[in-house]
C-alpha positions as CSV (number, residue, x, y, z in Angstrom):
1,X,93.5,-18.1,202.9
2,X,96.3,-20.4,201.8
3,X,99.3,-21.0,203.8
4,X,101.8,-18.4,202.8
5,X,105.6,-18.4,203.5
6,X,107.6,-15.1,204.0
7,X,108.9,-15.4,200.5
8,X,105.5,-15.7,199.1
9,X,104.3,-12.9,201.2
10,X,107.1,-10.7,199.9
11,X,106.1,-11.6,196.3
12,X,102.4,-10.8,196.9
13,X,103.1,-7.4,198.4
14,X,105.5,-6.7,195.6
15,X,102.9,-7.7,193.2
16,X,100.3,-5.3,194.7
17,X,102.9,-2.6,194.6
18,X,103.1,-3.3,190.9
19,X,99.4,-3.1,190.7
20,X,99.4,0.3,192.5
21,X,102.0,1.7,189.9
22,X,99.9,0.1,187.2
23,X,96.9,2.1,188.5
24,X,98.7,5.7,188.5
25,X,100.8,4.7,185.3
26,X,97.6,4.0,183.3
27,X,95.0,6.8,184.8
28,X,95.9,8.7,181.8
29,X,94.5,6.0,179.5
30,X,90.9,6.8,180.8
31,X,90.9,10.3,181.9
32,X,93.6,12.3,180.1
33,X,91.3,13.4,177.2
34,X,88.4,14.2,179.6
35,X,90.7,16.4,181.8
36,X,92.4,18.1,179.0
37,X,89.0,19.1,177.2
38,X,87.6,20.2,180.6
39,X,84.8,17.7,180.8
40,X,85.7,16.9,184.3
41,X,87.9,18.5,187.0
42,X,91.0,16.5,187.5
43,X,90.4,15.1,191.0
44,X,86.8,14.1,190.0
45,X,88.0,12.3,186.9
46,X,90.6,10.2,188.8
47,X,88.1,9.3,191.6
48,X,85.5,8.3,189.1
49,X,88.2,6.2,187.3
50,X,89.3,4.6,190.6
51,X,85.8,3.3,191.4
52,X,85.2,2.0,187.9
53,X,88.6,0.3,188.0
54,X,87.6,-1.6,191.1
55,X,84.4,-2.7,189.6
56,X,85.9,-3.8,186.4
57,X,88.3,-6.1,188.3
58,X,85.4,-8.3,189.3
59,X,84.0,-8.7,185.9
60,X,86.2,-11.3,184.3
61,X,89.3,-13.4,185.0
62,X,90.2,-14.4,181.4
63,X,93.3,-12.2,181.1
64,X,94.3,-13.5,184.5
65,X,94.3,-17.0,183.1
66,X,96.5,-16.0,180.2
67,X,99.1,-14.6,182.6
68,X,98.9,-17.4,185.3
69,X,98.5,-20.4,182.9
70,X,99.5,-19.6,179.3
71,X,102.6,-17.3,179.1
72,X,105.2,-19.4,180.9
73,X,105.3,-23.0,182.2
74,X,103.9,-22.7,185.7
75,X,105.2,-26.0,187.0
76,X,109.0,-24.9,186.5
77,X,108.6,-21.4,188.2
78,X,109.8,-20.7,191.5
79,X,108.5,-17.7,193.6
80,X,111.9,-15.9,193.2
81,X,111.2,-15.7,189.4
82,X,108.0,-13.9,190.2
83,X,109.7,-11.4,192.5
84,X,112.2,-10.8,189.8
85,X,109.7,-10.2,187.2
86,X,107.9,-7.7,189.3
87,X,111.0,-5.9,190.1
88,X,111.7,-5.4,186.3
89,X,108.1,-4.2,185.7
90,X,107.9,-1.9,188.6
91,X,111.2,0.0,187.8
92,X,110.2,0.4,184.1
93,X,106.9,1.8,185.1
94,X,108.4,4.3,187.4
95,X,111.2,5.4,184.9
96,X,108.6,6.0,182.2
97,X,106.4,7.8,184.7
98,X,109.2,10.0,185.8
99,X,109.8,11.2,182.1
100,X,106.0,11.3,181.4
101,X,105.9,8.7,178.8
102,X,102.8,6.6,178.4
103,X,104.2,2.9,178.1
104,X,102.7,-0.4,178.6
105,X,102.5,-1.7,182.2
106,X,101.3,-4.9,180.7
107,X,104.3,-5.5,178.5
108,X,106.6,-4.4,181.4
109,X,105.1,-7.2,183.4
110,X,105.4,-9.8,180.6
111,X,108.9,-8.7,179.7
112,X,110.0,-9.0,183.3
113,X,108.3,-12.5,183.6
114,X,109.7,-13.7,180.4
115,X,113.2,-12.5,181.3
116,X,113.2,-14.0,184.7
117,X,111.9,-17.3,183.4
118,X,114.6,-17.5,180.8
119,X,117.2,-16.8,183.4
120,X,115.8,-19.5,185.6
121,X,115.0,-22.4,183.5
122,X,115.8,-21.4,179.9
123,X,113.8,-20.5,176.8
124,X,111.8,-23.8,177.0
125,X,109.9,-22.3,180.0
126,X,108.2,-19.7,177.8
127,X,105.3,-20.6,175.6
128,X,106.3,-18.6,172.5
129,X,103.1,-19.3,170.5
130,X,101.1,-17.6,173.2
131,X,103.5,-14.7,173.5
132,X,103.1,-14.3,169.7
133,X,99.3,-14.6,169.4
134,X,98.0,-13.1,172.6
135,X,100.8,-10.5,173.3
136,X,102.8,-9.4,170.4
137,X,100.1,-9.5,167.6
138,X,97.5,-7.4,169.7
139,X,100.2,-5.2,170.7
140,X,100.6,-4.1,167.0
141,X,97.1,-4.5,165.8
142,X,95.1,-3.0,168.7
143,X,96.4,0.5,168.5
144,X,96.1,0.6,164.7
145,X,92.6,-0.7,165.0
146,X,91.7,1.9,167.7
147,X,93.5,4.7,165.8
148,X,91.5,3.8,162.5
149,X,88.3,3.6,164.3
150,X,88.9,6.9,166.2
151,X,89.8,8.8,163.1
152,X,86.7,7.7,161.1
153,X,84.6,8.4,164.3
154,X,86.1,11.8,164.5
155,X,85.2,12.5,160.9
156,X,81.7,11.3,161.4
157,X,81.0,13.4,164.6
158,X,82.3,16.6,162.8
159,X,80.1,15.9,159.8
160,X,76.9,15.1,161.8
161,X,77.5,18.4,163.8
162,X,78.5,20.5,160.8
163,X,75.1,22.5,160.9
164,X,74.8,22.7,164.7
165,X,76.0,25.4,167.0
166,X,79.5,24.6,168.0
167,X,79.0,25.5,171.7
168,X,75.9,23.4,172.0
169,X,77.6,20.4,170.3
170,X,80.7,20.6,172.6
171,X,78.5,20.4,175.7
172,X,76.8,17.3,174.4
173,X,80.2,15.6,173.6
174,X,81.5,16.6,177.0
175,X,78.7,14.6,178.6
176,X,79.5,11.7,176.1
177,X,83.1,12.0,177.0
178,X,82.1,11.4,180.6
179,X,80.4,8.3,179.8
180,X,83.2,6.9,177.5
181,X,85.8,7.8,180.0
182,X,83.9,5.6,182.4
183,X,83.7,2.8,180.0
184,X,87.5,3.1,179.4
185,X,88.0,2.8,183.3
186,X,85.7,-0.2,183.5
187,X,87.5,-1.8,180.5
188,X,90.8,-1.1,182.2
189,X,89.9,-2.8,185.4
190,X,88.7,-5.8,183.4
191,X,92.1,-6.0,181.7
192,X,94.9,-4.6,183.8
193,X,93.7,-5.5,187.4
194,X,93.7,-9.1,186.2
195,X,97.3,-9.2,185.2
196,X,98.2,-8.8,189.0
197,X,95.7,-11.4,189.8
198,X,97.3,-13.7,187.4
199,X,100.9,-13.1,188.6
200,X,99.8,-13.6,192.3
201,X,98.1,-16.8,191.3
202,X,101.2,-18.0,189.5
203,X,103.2,-17.3,192.5
204,X,100.9,-19.2,194.7
205,X,101.1,-22.1,192.3
206,X,105.0,-22.1,192.3
207,X,105.0,-21.8,196.1
208,X,102.9,-25.0,196.2
209,X,99.8,-23.3,198.0
210,X,97.6,-23.7,194.9
211,X,97.3,-26.6,192.5
212,X,98.4,-25.9,188.9
213,X,95.6,-24.6,186.7
214,X,93.6,-22.9,189.7
215,X,91.7,-19.7,189.2
216,X,92.5,-16.6,191.4
217,X,91.2,-16.9,194.9
218,X,88.6,-14.3,195.9
219,X,91.1,-12.7,198.2
220,X,93.5,-12.2,195.3
221,X,90.7,-10.4,193.1
222,X,89.6,-8.1,195.9
223,X,93.3,-7.1,196.8
224,X,94.2,-6.6,193.3
225,X,91.2,-4.5,192.6
226,X,91.8,-2.1,195.5
227,X,95.4,-1.7,194.8
228,X,94.9,-0.5,191.2
229,X,91.9,1.6,192.3
230,X,94.0,3.4,194.9
231,X,96.8,4.0,192.4
232,X,94.4,5.3,190.0
233,X,92.9,7.8,192.4
234,X,96.3,9.2,193.2
235,X,96.8,9.9,189.6
236,X,99.7,9.7,187.2
237,X,99.7,13.4,186.5
238,X,102.8,13.5,184.4
239,X,101.5,10.9,181.9
240,X,98.1,12.6,182.0
241,X,99.8,15.6,180.9
242,X,101.5,13.9,177.8
243,X,98.5,12.1,176.8
244,X,96.1,15.0,177.1
245,X,98.2,18.0,176.0
246,X,101.7,16.7,174.8
247,X,100.5,14.3,172.0
248,X,97.7,16.3,170.4
249,X,95.3,19.0,171.1
250,X,91.6,17.6,171.5
251,X,88.2,19.0,171.3
252,X,85.3,17.2,173.1
253,X,84.3,15.6,169.8
254,X,87.6,14.1,169.4
255,X,88.0,13.0,172.9
256,X,84.8,11.3,172.8
257,X,85.7,9.4,169.5
258,X,88.9,8.5,170.9
259,X,87.7,7.0,174.3
260,X,84.8,5.2,172.7
261,X,86.9,3.5,170.1
262,X,89.6,2.6,172.8
263,X,87.0,1.2,175.2
264,X,85.5,-1.0,172.5
265,X,88.8,-2.4,171.6
266,X,89.9,-3.2,175.1
267,X,86.6,-4.9,176.1
268,X,86.5,-7.1,173.1
269,X,90.2,-8.0,173.7
270,X,89.5,-8.8,177.4
271,X,86.6,-11.0,176.3
272,X,89.0,-12.9,174.1
273,X,91.8,-13.2,176.7
274,X,94.2,-11.0,174.8
275,X,96.6,-9.3,177.4
276,X,96.9,-6.2,175.2
277,X,98.2,-2.8,176.5
278,X,95.5,-0.3,177.3
279,X,98.1,2.5,176.8
280,X,98.9,1.4,173.1
281,X,95.1,1.3,172.5
282,X,94.3,4.6,174.0
283,X,97.3,6.3,172.4
284,X,96.3,5.0,168.9
285,X,92.8,6.4,169.6
286,X,94.0,9.8,170.5
287,X,96.5,10.0,167.5
288,X,93.6,8.8,165.3
289,X,91.3,11.6,166.6
290,X,94.1,14.0,166.1
291,X,94.2,13.1,162.4
292,X,90.5,12.9,162.0
293,X,89.7,16.7,162.5
294,X,90.7,18.9,159.6
295,X,93.6,21.0,160.8
296,X,94.3,18.7,163.8
297,X,97.7,18.3,165.1
298,X,99.7,15.3,166.1
299,X,103.0,16.1,167.7
300,X,105.1,13.3,166.1
301,X,108.3,14.1,168.1
302,X,106.3,13.0,171.2
303,X,104.7,10.1,169.4
304,X,108.2,8.9,168.3
305,X,109.4,9.0,171.9
306,X,106.5,6.9,172.9
307,X,107.2,4.3,170.0
308,X,110.7,4.0,171.1
309,X,109.6,3.4,174.6
310,X,107.0,0.8,173.6
311,X,109.9,-1.1,171.7
312,X,112.2,-1.0,174.7
313,X,109.7,-2.2,177.3
314,X,109.9,-5.9,176.7
315,X,113.6,-6.2,176.5
316,X,114.4,-3.5,179.3
317,X,112.1,-5.0,181.9
318,X,113.3,-8.5,180.6
319,X,116.9,-7.7,181.3
320,X,116.2,-6.3,184.8
321,X,113.9,-9.3,185.6
322,X,116.8,-11.6,184.5
323,X,119.4,-9.9,186.6
324,X,117.1,-9.6,189.7
325,X,116.4,-13.5,189.4
326,X,120.1,-14.2,189.3
327,X,120.6,-12.5,192.6
328,X,117.3,-13.8,194.2
329,X,118.2,-17.4,193.4
330,X,121.4,-17.2,195.6
331,X,119.3,-17.7,198.8
332,X,117.4,-15.7,201.3
333,X,120.1,-13.0,201.3
334,X,119.7,-12.6,197.4
335,X,115.9,-12.1,197.9
336,X,116.5,-9.3,200.7
337,X,119.1,-7.7,198.4
338,X,116.6,-7.6,195.6
339,X,113.8,-6.3,197.8
340,X,116.3,-3.6,199.2
341,X,117.2,-2.6,195.7
342,X,113.8,-2.2,194.6
343,X,112.8,-0.1,197.7
344,X,115.8,2.1,197.3
345,X,115.3,2.7,193.6
346,X,111.6,3.5,194.1
347,X,112.6,6.2,196.9
348,X,115.3,7.6,194.5
349,X,112.9,7.9,191.7
350,X,110.4,9.6,193.8
351,X,112.9,12.2,195.2
352,X,113.8,13.0,191.6
353,X,110.2,13.6,190.7
354,X,109.8,16.3,193.5
355,X,112.1,18.5,191.7
356,X,109.3,19.3,189.2
357,X,106.1,18.5,190.6
358,X,103.2,17.8,188.4
359,X,99.7,17.4,190.0
360,X,96.0,18.1,189.5
361,X,96.9,22.0,189.7
362,X,99.1,22.1,186.7
363,X,98.4,19.1,184.7
364,X,97.0,21.0,181.7
365,X,99.9,23.4,181.6
366,X,102.3,22.8,178.7
367,X,105.6,22.0,180.0
368,X,108.1,23.2,177.8
369,X,108.5,24.4,174.0
370,X,108.9,20.8,172.8
371,X,105.4,19.9,173.9
372,X,104.1,23.2,172.6
373,X,105.6,22.4,169.0
374,X,103.0,23.3,166.4
375,X,103.1,20.1,164.4
376,X,105.3,17.3,163.1
377,X,106.5,16.8,159.6
378,X,103.4,14.7,158.5
379,X,100.9,16.9,160.0
380,X,102.6,20.1,158.5
381,X,102.5,18.3,155.1
382,X,99.0,17.4,155.3
383,X,98.1,21.1,156.3
384,X,100.0,22.6,153.5
385,X,98.0,20.9,150.7
386,X,94.5,21.2,152.7
387,X,92.6,24.3,151.6
388,X,91.1,26.2,154.8
389,X,87.4,25.6,155.4
390,X,85.1,28.4,154.2
391,X,84.5,30.9,156.9
392,X,87.7,30.2,158.6
393,X,90.1,33.1,159.6
394,X,92.6,32.0,157.0
395,X,90.0,31.9,154.3
396,X,88.6,35.4,155.4
397,X,92.1,36.9,155.5
398,X,92.8,35.5,152.0
399,X,89.7,37.1,150.6
400,X,90.3,40.4,152.3
401,X,93.8,40.4,150.6
402,X,92.2,39.7,147.3
403,X,89.7,42.5,147.7
404,X,91.8,45.2,149.4
405,X,95.1,45.2,147.4
406,X,94.5,47.0,144.1
407,X,95.8,45.6,140.9
408,X,98.7,47.6,139.4
409,X,97.9,50.6,137.3
410,X,99.8,50.7,133.9
411,X,101.9,54.0,133.6
412,X,102.7,56.0,130.5
413,X,106.3,55.4,129.5
414,X,106.5,59.1,128.6
415,X,105.5,60.3,132.0
416,X,108.3,61.4,134.4
417,X,109.0,58.8,137.1
418,X,107.3,59.4,140.5
419,X,109.2,61.0,143.3
420,X,110.9,58.5,145.7
421,X,109.2,58.2,149.0
422,X,111.0,59.7,151.9
């Protein structure tokens, strides 16, 4: 192992803390739909996801290279900058976890790194073309691609199973969901675990223990994989609830379509070195699956809150990262102040979360009336102009009304009026 100073040790430990928060923050990406449809029990689902995240961490280092070599100028970065970036990313992860919003851990890390770098050496330290081509464009395109693919896949699955027994079909798709959830977990390990590998490698280069352009050492790969697996096993139950129940109501067919579409998008992006957000991709897949089923519901108020959080991630983490960098550059006491601030903030957020505990025992409960809203404006408008399918309760009720309500009988104008009902 390379010679590591106290400052570098603090940075590495902080990076692994971020990796841990990334694990429980993004567990919902792989397992929320599987848990909400009952395909797997909650604890079984997160255990399976943890193991596959660990395996995925060893499959590729392309995204790690994007973080460590492409996003910022590694030769002008000091370890204090990396520490400040991680502070911004961790705090954003914890705040969004507290309120149950699926936001991007990846973008939080990149926002913190960009903000701290700009505060340290200026805008010239950031490679703008890499940010645009490998971060911003995938951030917009990936959820749209996954959403469209998921919507089409959902329509196809319902069409294929239209003449089969619904219960038998649901059982088959639950099995398919387990396989596709495993694929999402594997894909998550190949993408998100590498971000911590990249940030630790960047810190080692900044501290002079690795040569510029080096790949992540083996011990970095192993420690990052273990940290994200542990975080995944503990489960980010608040975000799992939002993704599984708060955004839409999914049937097994929809869950299978959403997860398969998301996993394909993530794996393709990892192969190309795109550091995209698995949260954005899976959220797009879930909404696409909700729109793909006739009569399906997407709760647009929840989706809007998610979109707002997505838009705030980069600038919010960047501002915190810039502020932390200003304090950390003052010397050893500044580093200790930043570390103490991070610890105090983490403990405070955890204590607030204990006021209303969400865990594997109540993750599928609807939290409040806002989450139980029937539908947003768009979904209601679509449902209003869509005739009910033949054989549905609404169609049968409509036919019953037509056949049981007699037509009015014409009366003789000369006849006396009927007595009023008492």
